[in-house]
PDB file of N, CA, C and O in Angstrom:
ATOM      1  N   MET A   1     -18.172 191.868   4.928  1.00  0.00           N
ATOM      2  CA  MET A   1     -16.855 191.468   5.391  1.00  0.00           C
ATOM      3  C   MET A   1     -15.931 191.305   4.190  1.00  0.00           C
ATOM      4  O   MET A   1     -16.311 190.733   3.168  1.00  0.00           O
ATOM      5  N   LYS A   2     -14.743 191.806   4.330  1.00  0.00           N
ATOM      6  CA  LYS A   2     -13.781 191.737   3.242  1.00  0.00           C
ATOM      7  C   LYS A   2     -12.970 190.452   3.334  1.00  0.00           C
ATOM      8  O   LYS A   2     -12.710 189.931   4.419  1.00  0.00           O
ATOM      9  N   THR A   3     -12.580 189.958   2.166  1.00  0.00           N
ATOM     10  CA  THR A   3     -11.768 188.750   2.100  1.00  0.00           C
ATOM     11  C   THR A   3     -10.584 188.977   1.170  1.00  0.00           C
ATOM     12  O   THR A   3     -10.569 189.907   0.364  1.00  0.00           O
ATOM     13  N   VAL A   4      -9.595 188.103   1.303  1.00  0.00           N
ATOM     14  CA  VAL A   4      -8.462 188.058   0.384  1.00  0.00           C
ATOM     15  C   VAL A   4      -8.279 186.598  -0.010  1.00  0.00           C
ATOM     16  O   VAL A   4      -8.709 185.695   0.708  1.00  0.00           O
ATOM     17  N   LYS A   5      -7.634 186.371  -1.160  1.00  0.00           N
ATOM     18  CA  LYS A   5      -7.371 185.005  -1.596  1.00  0.00           C
ATOM     19  C   LYS A   5      -5.932 184.630  -1.290  1.00  0.00           C
ATOM     20  O   LYS A   5      -5.006 185.401  -1.540  1.00  0.00           O
ATOM     21  N   LEU A   6      -5.762 183.437  -0.746  1.00  0.00           N
ATOM     22  CA  LEU A   6      -4.423 182.898  -0.528  1.00  0.00           C
ATOM     23  C   LEU A   6      -3.957 182.236  -1.810  1.00  0.00           C
ATOM     24  O   LEU A   6      -4.745 182.051  -2.739  1.00  0.00           O
ATOM     25  N   LYS A   7      -2.672 181.874  -1.868  1.00  0.00           N
ATOM     26  CA  LYS A   7      -2.101 181.354  -3.110  1.00  0.00           C
ATOM     27  C   LYS A   7      -2.765 180.065  -3.584  1.00  0.00           C
ATOM     28  O   LYS A   7      -2.745 179.766  -4.777  1.00  0.00           O
ATOM     29  N   ASP A   8      -3.354 179.296  -2.663  1.00  0.00           N
ATOM     30  CA  ASP A   8      -4.030 178.056  -3.063  1.00  0.00           C
ATOM     31  C   ASP A   8      -5.500 178.282  -3.410  1.00  0.00           C
ATOM     32  O   ASP A   8      -6.231 177.324  -3.662  1.00  0.00           O
ATOM     33  N   GLY A   9      -5.938 179.544  -3.424  1.00  0.00           N
ATOM     34  CA  GLY A   9      -7.306 179.880  -3.779  1.00  0.00           C
ATOM     35  C   GLY A   9      -8.249 179.981  -2.599  1.00  0.00           C
ATOM     36  O   GLY A   9      -9.401 180.380  -2.768  1.00  0.00           O
ATOM     37  N   THR A  10      -7.792 179.630  -1.411  1.00  0.00           N
ATOM     38  CA  THR A  10      -8.616 179.714  -0.207  1.00  0.00           C
ATOM     39  C   THR A  10      -8.944 181.173   0.095  1.00  0.00           C
ATOM     40  O   THR A  10      -8.067 182.034   0.028  1.00  0.00           O
ATOM     41  N   LYS A  11     -10.197 181.450   0.424  1.00  0.00           N
ATOM     42  CA  LYS A  11     -10.589 182.800   0.820  1.00  0.00           C
ATOM     43  C   LYS A  11     -10.340 182.959   2.310  1.00  0.00           C
ATOM     44  O   LYS A  11     -10.748 182.122   3.114  1.00  0.00           O
ATOM     45  N   ALA A  12      -9.667 184.038   2.665  1.00  0.00           N
ATOM     46  CA  ALA A  12      -9.391 184.359   4.068  1.00  0.00           C
ATOM     47  C   ALA A  12     -10.152 185.629   4.424  1.00  0.00           C
ATOM     48  O   ALA A  12     -10.145 186.603   3.671  1.00  0.00           O
ATOM     49  N   LEU A  13     -10.794 185.606   5.558  1.00  0.00           N
ATOM     50  CA  LEU A  13     -11.544 186.746   6.062  1.00  0.00           C
ATOM     51  C   LEU A  13     -10.579 187.737   6.699  1.00  0.00           C
ATOM     52  O   LEU A  13      -9.741 187.346   7.512  1.00  0.00           O
ATOM     53  N   ILE A  14     -10.686 189.008   6.343  1.00  0.00           N
ATOM     54  CA  ILE A  14      -9.898 190.052   6.994  1.00  0.00           C
ATOM     55  C   ILE A  14     -10.607 190.364   8.305  1.00  0.00           C
ATOM     56  O   ILE A  14     -11.676 190.974   8.323  1.00  0.00           O
ATOM     57  N   ASP A  15      -9.990 189.935   9.401  1.00  0.00           N
ATOM     58  CA  ASP A  15     -10.611 190.025  10.717  1.00  0.00           C
ATOM     59  C   ASP A  15     -10.167 191.270  11.488  1.00  0.00           C
ATOM     60  O   ASP A  15     -10.826 191.676  12.446  1.00  0.00           O
ATOM     61  N   GLY A  16      -9.065 191.869  11.077  1.00  0.00           N
ATOM     62  CA  GLY A  16      -8.577 193.092  11.718  1.00  0.00           C
ATOM     63  C   GLY A  16      -7.733 193.871  10.734  1.00  0.00           C
ATOM     64  O   GLY A  16      -6.820 193.322  10.116  1.00  0.00           O
ATOM     65  N   ASN A  17      -8.035 195.144  10.587  1.00  0.00           N
ATOM     66  CA  ASN A  17      -7.266 195.980   9.667  1.00  0.00           C
ATOM     67  C   ASN A  17      -7.120 197.381  10.254  1.00  0.00           C
ATOM     68  O   ASN A  17      -7.347 198.386   9.580  1.00  0.00           O
ATOM     69  N   ALA A  18      -6.734 197.419  11.527  1.00  0.00           N
ATOM     70  CA  ALA A  18      -6.503 198.692  12.200  1.00  0.00           C
ATOM     71  C   ALA A  18      -5.063 199.134  11.969  1.00  0.00           C
ATOM     72  O   ALA A  18      -4.278 198.400  11.367  1.00  0.00           O
ATOM     73  N   GLU A  19      -4.720 200.296  12.431  1.00  0.00           N
ATOM     74  CA  GLU A  19      -3.374 200.828  12.217  1.00  0.00           C
ATOM     75  C   GLU A  19      -2.290 199.913  12.778  1.00  0.00           C
ATOM     76  O   GLU A  19      -1.268 199.696  12.127  1.00  0.00           O
ATOM     77  N   ASN A  20      -2.500 199.375  13.972  1.00  0.00           N
ATOM     78  CA  ASN A  20      -1.468 198.570  14.632  1.00  0.00           C
ATOM     79  C   ASN A  20      -1.741 197.077  14.628  1.00  0.00           C
ATOM     80  O   ASN A  20      -0.904 196.305  15.096  1.00  0.00           O
ATOM     81  N   VAL A  21      -2.882 196.647  14.116  1.00  0.00           N
ATOM     82  CA  VAL A  21      -3.222 195.217  14.112  1.00  0.00           C
ATOM     83  C   VAL A  21      -3.768 194.825  12.744  1.00  0.00           C
ATOM     84  O   VAL A  21      -4.694 195.447  12.224  1.00  0.00           O
ATOM     85  N   LYS A  22      -3.174 193.785  12.178  1.00  0.00           N
ATOM     86  CA  LYS A  22      -3.646 193.210  10.915  1.00  0.00           C
ATOM     87  C   LYS A  22      -3.891 191.732  11.175  1.00  0.00           C
ATOM     88  O   LYS A  22      -3.027 191.057  11.733  1.00  0.00           O
ATOM     89  N   GLN A  23      -5.057 191.213  10.779  1.00  0.00           N
ATOM     90  CA  GLN A  23      -5.361 189.815  11.035  1.00  0.00           C
ATOM     91  C   GLN A  23      -6.232 189.236   9.931  1.00  0.00           C
ATOM     92  O   GLN A  23      -7.151 189.888   9.436  1.00  0.00           O
ATOM     93  N   ILE A  24      -5.921 187.989   9.554  1.00  0.00           N
ATOM     94  CA  ILE A  24      -6.772 187.237   8.649  1.00  0.00           C
ATOM     95  C   ILE A  24      -7.025 185.868   9.274  1.00  0.00           C
ATOM     96  O   ILE A  24      -6.241 185.387  10.092  1.00  0.00           O
ATOM     97  N   ARG A  25      -8.143 185.247   8.867  1.00  0.00           N
ATOM     98  CA  ARG A  25      -8.428 183.888   9.326  1.00  0.00           C
ATOM     99  C   ARG A  25      -9.142 183.138   8.212  1.00  0.00           C
ATOM    100  O   ARG A  25      -9.829 183.728   7.379  1.00  0.00           O
ATOM    101  N   TRP A  26      -8.960 181.823   8.221  1.00  0.00           N
ATOM    102  CA  TRP A  26      -9.554 180.992   7.196  1.00  0.00           C
ATOM    103  C   TRP A  26      -9.702 179.567   7.700  1.00  0.00           C
ATOM    104  O   TRP A  26      -9.143 179.190   8.729  1.00  0.00           O
ATOM    105  N   GLU A  27     -10.473 178.779   6.947  1.00  0.00           N
ATOM    106  CA  GLU A  27     -10.688 177.373   7.259  1.00  0.00           C
ATOM    107  C   GLU A  27     -10.251 176.547   6.065  1.00  0.00           C
ATOM    108  O   GLU A  27     -10.553 176.884   4.920  1.00  0.00           O
ATOM    109  N   LYS A  28      -9.540 175.465   6.337  1.00  0.00           N
ATOM    110  CA  LYS A  28      -9.116 174.558   5.266  1.00  0.00           C
ATOM    111  C   LYS A  28      -9.129 173.145   5.819  1.00  0.00           C
ATOM    112  O   LYS A  28      -8.496 172.861   6.836  1.00  0.00           O
ATOM    113  N   ASP A  29      -9.843 172.274   5.155  1.00  0.00           N
ATOM    114  CA  ASP A  29      -9.930 170.864   5.536  1.00  0.00           C
ATOM    115  C   ASP A  29     -10.360 170.683   6.987  1.00  0.00           C
ATOM    116  O   ASP A  29      -9.852 169.804   7.683  1.00  0.00           O
ATOM    117  N   GLY A  30     -11.289 171.506   7.441  1.00  0.00           N
ATOM    118  CA  GLY A  30     -11.828 171.372   8.784  1.00  0.00           C
ATOM    119  C   GLY A  30     -10.963 171.953   9.890  1.00  0.00           C
ATOM    120  O   GLY A  30     -11.294 171.817  11.068  1.00  0.00           O
ATOM    121  N   VAL A  31      -9.859 172.600   9.528  1.00  0.00           N
ATOM    122  CA  VAL A  31      -8.971 173.218  10.508  1.00  0.00           C
ATOM    123  C   VAL A  31      -9.039 174.734  10.310  1.00  0.00           C
ATOM    124  O   VAL A  31      -9.020 175.223   9.181  1.00  0.00           O
ATOM    125  N   TYR A  32      -9.119 175.466  11.417  1.00  0.00           N
ATOM    126  CA  TYR A  32      -9.191 176.921  11.361  1.00  0.00           C
ATOM    127  C   TYR A  32      -7.813 177.524  11.636  1.00  0.00           C
ATOM    128  O   TYR A  32      -7.115 177.106  12.559  1.00  0.00           O
ATOM    129  N   TYR A  33      -7.435 178.508  10.827  1.00  0.00           N
ATOM    130  CA  TYR A  33      -6.133 179.167  10.931  1.00  0.00           C
ATOM    131  C   TYR A  33      -6.350 180.666  11.123  1.00  0.00           C
ATOM    132  O   TYR A  33      -7.366 181.218  10.701  1.00  0.00           O
ATOM    133  N   SER A  34      -5.386 181.307  11.762  1.00  0.00           N
ATOM    134  CA  SER A  34      -5.419 182.749  11.947  1.00  0.00           C
ATOM    135  C   SER A  34      -3.983 183.254  11.991  1.00  0.00           C
ATOM    136  O   SER A  34      -3.120 182.658  12.635  1.00  0.00           O
ATOM    137  N   VAL A  35      -3.743 184.354  11.301  1.00  0.00           N
ATOM    138  CA  VAL A  35      -2.438 185.010  11.346  1.00  0.00           C
ATOM    139  C   VAL A  35      -2.682 186.464  11.735  1.00  0.00           C
ATOM    140  O   VAL A  35      -3.503 187.158  11.134  1.00  0.00           O
ATOM    141  N   MET A  36      -1.946 186.908  12.759  1.00  0.00           N
ATOM    142  CA  MET A  36      -2.111 188.278  13.250  1.00  0.00           C
ATOM    143  C   MET A  36      -0.745 188.955  13.335  1.00  0.00           C
ATOM    144  O   MET A  36       0.240 188.347  13.752  1.00  0.00           O
ATOM    145  N   LEU A  37      -0.707 190.201  12.939  1.00  0.00           N
ATOM    146  CA  LEU A  37       0.490 191.028  13.064  1.00  0.00           C
ATOM    147  C   LEU A  37       0.124 192.193  13.974  1.00  0.00           C
ATOM    148  O   LEU A  37      -0.816 192.940  13.702  1.00  0.00           O
ATOM    149  N   ILE A  38       0.878 192.333  15.053  1.00  0.00           N
ATOM    150  CA  ILE A  38       0.670 193.453  15.973  1.00  0.00           C
ATOM    151  C   ILE A  38       1.928 194.312  15.944  1.00  0.00           C
ATOM    152  O   ILE A  38       3.019 193.836  16.260  1.00  0.00           O
ATOM    153  N   LYS A  39       1.775 195.558  15.571  1.00  0.00           N
ATOM    154  CA  LYS A  39       2.910 196.473  15.430  1.00  0.00           C
ATOM    155  C   LYS A  39       3.129 197.225  16.740  1.00  0.00           C
ATOM    156  O   LYS A  39       2.209 197.827  17.294  1.00  0.00           O
ATOM    157  N   ALA A  40       4.368 197.174  17.218  1.00  0.00           N
ATOM    158  CA  ALA A  40       4.730 197.935  18.413  1.00  0.00           C
ATOM    159  C   ALA A  40       4.723 199.434  18.083  1.00  0.00           C
ATOM    160  O   ALA A  40       5.063 199.817  16.964  1.00  0.00           O
ATOM    161  N   PRO A  41       4.346 200.272  19.030  1.00  0.00           N
ATOM    162  CA  PRO A  41       4.276 201.722  18.774  1.00  0.00           C
ATOM    163  C   PRO A  41       5.610 202.326  18.325  1.00  0.00           C
ATOM    164  O   PRO A  41       5.616 203.326  17.608  1.00  0.00           O
ATOM    165  N   LYS A  42       6.722 201.745  18.729  1.00  0.00           N
ATOM    166  CA  LYS A  42       8.034 202.297  18.377  1.00  0.00           C
ATOM    167  C   LYS A  42       8.420 202.019  16.923  1.00  0.00           C
ATOM    168  O   LYS A  42       9.305 202.684  16.386  1.00  0.00           O
ATOM    169  N   ILE A  43       7.778 201.060  16.289  1.00  0.00           N
ATOM    170  CA  ILE A  43       8.106 200.690  14.912  1.00  0.00           C
ATOM    171  C   ILE A  43       7.512 201.718  13.955  1.00  0.00           C
ATOM    172  O   ILE A  43       6.324 202.033  14.021  1.00  0.00           O
ATOM    173  N   GLU A  44       8.351 202.232  13.069  1.00  0.00           N
ATOM    174  CA  GLU A  44       7.887 203.250  12.128  1.00  0.00           C
ATOM    175  C   GLU A  44       7.317 202.657  10.848  1.00  0.00           C
ATOM    176  O   GLU A  44       6.471 203.275  10.200  1.00  0.00           O
ATOM    177  N   LYS A  45       7.776 201.460  10.479  1.00  0.00           N
ATOM    178  CA  LYS A  45       7.312 200.846   9.240  1.00  0.00           C
ATOM    179  C   LYS A  45       5.810 200.591   9.304  1.00  0.00           C
ATOM    180  O   LYS A  45       5.282 200.166  10.332  1.00  0.00           O
ATOM    181  N   GLU A  46       5.139 200.852   8.204  1.00  0.00           N
ATOM    182  CA  GLU A  46       3.705 200.574   8.100  1.00  0.00           C
ATOM    183  C   GLU A  46       3.519 199.193   7.481  1.00  0.00           C
ATOM    184  O   GLU A  46       4.216 198.838   6.531  1.00  0.00           O
ATOM    185  N   TYR A  47       2.591 198.420   8.012  1.00  0.00           N
ATOM    186  CA  TYR A  47       2.300 197.092   7.496  1.00  0.00           C
ATOM    187  C   TYR A  47       0.912 197.084   6.879  1.00  0.00           C
ATOM    188  O   TYR A  47       0.064 197.916   7.201  1.00  0.00           O
ATOM    189  N   THR A  48       0.697 196.121   5.980  1.00  0.00           N
ATOM    190  CA  THR A  48      -0.592 195.999   5.306  1.00  0.00           C
ATOM    191  C   THR A  48      -1.120 194.574   5.462  1.00  0.00           C
ATOM    192  O   THR A  48      -0.419 193.689   5.954  1.00  0.00           O
ATOM    193  N   ILE A  49      -2.339 194.372   5.044  1.00  0.00           N
ATOM    194  CA  ILE A  49      -2.911 193.028   5.033  1.00  0.00           C
ATOM    195  C   ILE A  49      -2.062 192.128   4.133  1.00  0.00           C
ATOM    196  O   ILE A  49      -1.932 190.935   4.405  1.00  0.00           O
ATOM    197  N   GLU A  50      -1.493 192.677   3.081  1.00  0.00           N
ATOM    198  CA  GLU A  50      -0.656 191.869   2.174  1.00  0.00           C
ATOM    199  C   GLU A  50       0.532 191.259   2.914  1.00  0.00           C
ATOM    200  O   GLU A  50       0.955 190.154   2.573  1.00  0.00           O
ATOM    201  N   ASP A  51       1.073 191.937   3.903  1.00  0.00           N
ATOM    202  CA  ASP A  51       2.157 191.373   4.708  1.00  0.00           C
ATOM    203  C   ASP A  51       1.684 190.137   5.467  1.00  0.00           C
ATOM    204  O   ASP A  51       2.427 189.164   5.595  1.00  0.00           O
ATOM    205  N   VAL A  52       0.460 190.171   5.966  1.00  0.00           N
ATOM    206  CA  VAL A  52      -0.100 189.025   6.685  1.00  0.00           C
ATOM    207  C   VAL A  52      -0.391 187.891   5.697  1.00  0.00           C
ATOM    208  O   VAL A  52      -0.169 186.721   6.013  1.00  0.00           O
ATOM    209  N   VAL A  53      -0.880 188.230   4.516  1.00  0.00           N
ATOM    210  CA  VAL A  53      -1.145 187.221   3.477  1.00  0.00           C
ATOM    211  C   VAL A  53       0.151 186.520   3.079  1.00  0.00           C
ATOM    212  O   VAL A  53       0.156 185.306   2.873  1.00  0.00           O
ATOM    213  N   LYS A  54       1.241 187.260   2.970  1.00  0.00           N
ATOM    214  CA  LYS A  54       2.544 186.649   2.640  1.00  0.00           C
ATOM    215  C   LYS A  54       2.939 185.612   3.692  1.00  0.00           C
ATOM    216  O   LYS A  54       3.450 184.543   3.359  1.00  0.00           O
ATOM    217  N   THR A  55       2.701 185.932   4.947  1.00  0.00           N
ATOM    218  CA  THR A  55       2.986 184.979   6.016  1.00  0.00           C
ATOM    219  C   THR A  55       2.109 183.744   5.891  1.00  0.00           C
ATOM    220  O   THR A  55       2.599 182.621   6.016  1.00  0.00           O
ATOM    221  N   ALA A  56       0.825 183.938   5.647  1.00  0.00           N
ATOM    222  CA  ALA A  56      -0.082 182.809   5.493  1.00  0.00           C
ATOM    223  C   ALA A  56       0.319 181.948   4.290  1.00  0.00           C
ATOM    224  O   ALA A  56       0.258 180.720   4.359  1.00  0.00           O
ATOM    225  N   ASN A  57       0.725 182.584   3.201  1.00  0.00           N
ATOM    226  CA  ASN A  57       1.140 181.836   2.010  1.00  0.00           C
ATOM    227  C   ASN A  57       2.424 181.058   2.220  1.00  0.00           C
ATOM    228  O   ASN A  57       2.702 180.123   1.469  1.00  0.00           O
ATOM    229  N   SER A  58       3.209 181.419   3.216  1.00  0.00           N
ATOM    230  CA  SER A  58       4.470 180.717   3.473  1.00  0.00           C
ATOM    231  C   SER A  58       4.257 179.463   4.326  1.00  0.00           C
ATOM    232  O   SER A  58       5.176 178.659   4.483  1.00  0.00           O
ATOM    233  N   MET A  59       3.061 179.295   4.872  1.00  0.00           N
ATOM    234  CA  MET A  59       2.773 178.152   5.729  1.00  0.00           C
ATOM    235  C   MET A  59       2.612 176.883   4.888  1.00  0.00           C
ATOM    236  O   MET A  59       2.097 176.911   3.770  1.00  0.00           O
ATOM    237  N   GLU A  60       3.067 175.781   5.460  1.00  0.00           N
ATOM    238  CA  GLU A  60       2.861 174.473   4.834  1.00  0.00           C
ATOM    239  C   GLU A  60       1.898 173.681   5.695  1.00  0.00           C
ATOM    240  O   GLU A  60       2.112 173.510   6.895  1.00  0.00           O
ATOM    241  N   TYR A  61       0.831 173.198   5.067  1.00  0.00           N
ATOM    242  CA  TYR A  61      -0.155 172.387   5.792  1.00  0.00           C
ATOM    243  C   TYR A  61      -0.840 171.443   4.857  1.00  0.00           C
ATOM    244  O   TYR A  61      -1.704 170.674   5.279  1.00  0.00           O
TER     245      TYR A  61
END
């Protein structure tokens, strides 16, 4: 299983990395978090796991 590091050093599991779905999940202080990006078929822009990591890094907890 592949992982990425969040800005605070937490390892997040890459749970989905398909063309239209990107998802990561992680645990911190006994709480489980998940961020998912689902791309609509009409959207031409391509997204990456890094886009999901940016969202996770913007969270305050």
